[in-house]
VEXDREN-2710 file (C-alpha; in Angstrom, 1 decimal):
% VEXDREN-2710
k/r/px/py/pz
1/UNK/-4.9/1.6/12.9
2/UNK/-2.8/4.7/13.2
3/UNK/-4.2/8.1/12.1
4/UNK/-2.1/10.0/9.6
5/UNK/-3.3/13.4/10.8
6/UNK/-1.1/13.2/13.9
7/UNK/2.1/13.3/11.7
8/UNK/3.8/16.2/9.9
9/UNK/1.7/17.8/7.1
10/UNK/3.3/18.1/3.7
11/UNK/3.8/21.4/1.8
12/UNK/0.1/21.4/0.7
13/UNK/-1.1/21.0/4.3
14/UNK/-2.1/17.4/3.7
15/UNK/-1.2/14.4/5.7
16/UNK/0.1/11.7/3.3
17/UNK/-0.9/8.1/4.0
18/UNK/1.8/5.8/5.3
19/UNK/2.2/2.1/6.2
20/UNK/4.5/0.2/8.4
21/UNK/5.5/-3.4/7.5
22/UNK/6.7/-6.0/9.9
23/UNK/8.5/-9.2/9.1
24/UNK/7.7/-11.6/11.9
25/UNK/9.4/-14.5/10.2
26/UNK/12.9/-16.0/10.6
27/UNK/14.1/-15.1/7.1
28/UNK/14.7/-11.9/5.2
29/UNK/11.8/-10.9/2.8
30/UNK/12.5/-9.2/-0.5
31/UNK/9.6/-6.9/-1.5
32/UNK/10.8/-6.3/-5.0
33/UNK/7.8/-6.5/-7.3
34/UNK/5.2/-6.5/-4.5
35/UNK/2.6/-3.8/-4.9
36/UNK/0.1/-1.9/-2.8
37/UNK/-2.9/0.2/-3.7
38/UNK/-6.0/2.0/-2.4
39/UNK/-7.7/1.5/-5.7
40/UNK/-9.1/-1.9/-6.7
41/UNK/-8.9/-1.0/-10.4
42/UNK/-5.1/-0.4/-10.0
43/UNK/-3.9/-3.2/-7.6
44/UNK/-0.2/-2.3/-8.2
45/UNK/-0.5/1.5/-7.9
46/UNK/2.7/1.6/-6.0
47/UNK/5.4/-1.1/-6.5
48/UNK/8.1/-1.6/-4.0
49/UNK/11.7/-1.2/-5.3
50/UNK/14.3/-3.9/-4.5
51/UNK/14.1/-3.6/-0.7
52/UNK/14.4/-6.2/2.0
53/UNK/13.0/-6.5/5.5
54/UNK/15.1/-8.6/7.9
55/UNK/13.7/-11.1/10.4
56/UNK/11.8/-9.4/13.2
57/UNK/12.3/-6.1/11.5
58/UNK/10.1/-3.1/10.4
59/UNK/10.0/-1.1/7.3
END
C-alpha cells in the first residue's frame, strides 16, 4: 500500500488520499455509478462520473 505523505501536500498542508485502479481484463470497464468510501455508513461517499478504464490500463 502506498503512503500518501510522500506526495504533494494540499493548500492546508494535508496529504489527500488517493487510489489507483487497474483494469487487468480484456474489455473496457465503465465506472459510471460505481462508488467508493472510507465510511461504512456512507458506502457511496464518492461516485465515479462516466469514466472508462481501457484493457490493461490504469486510472
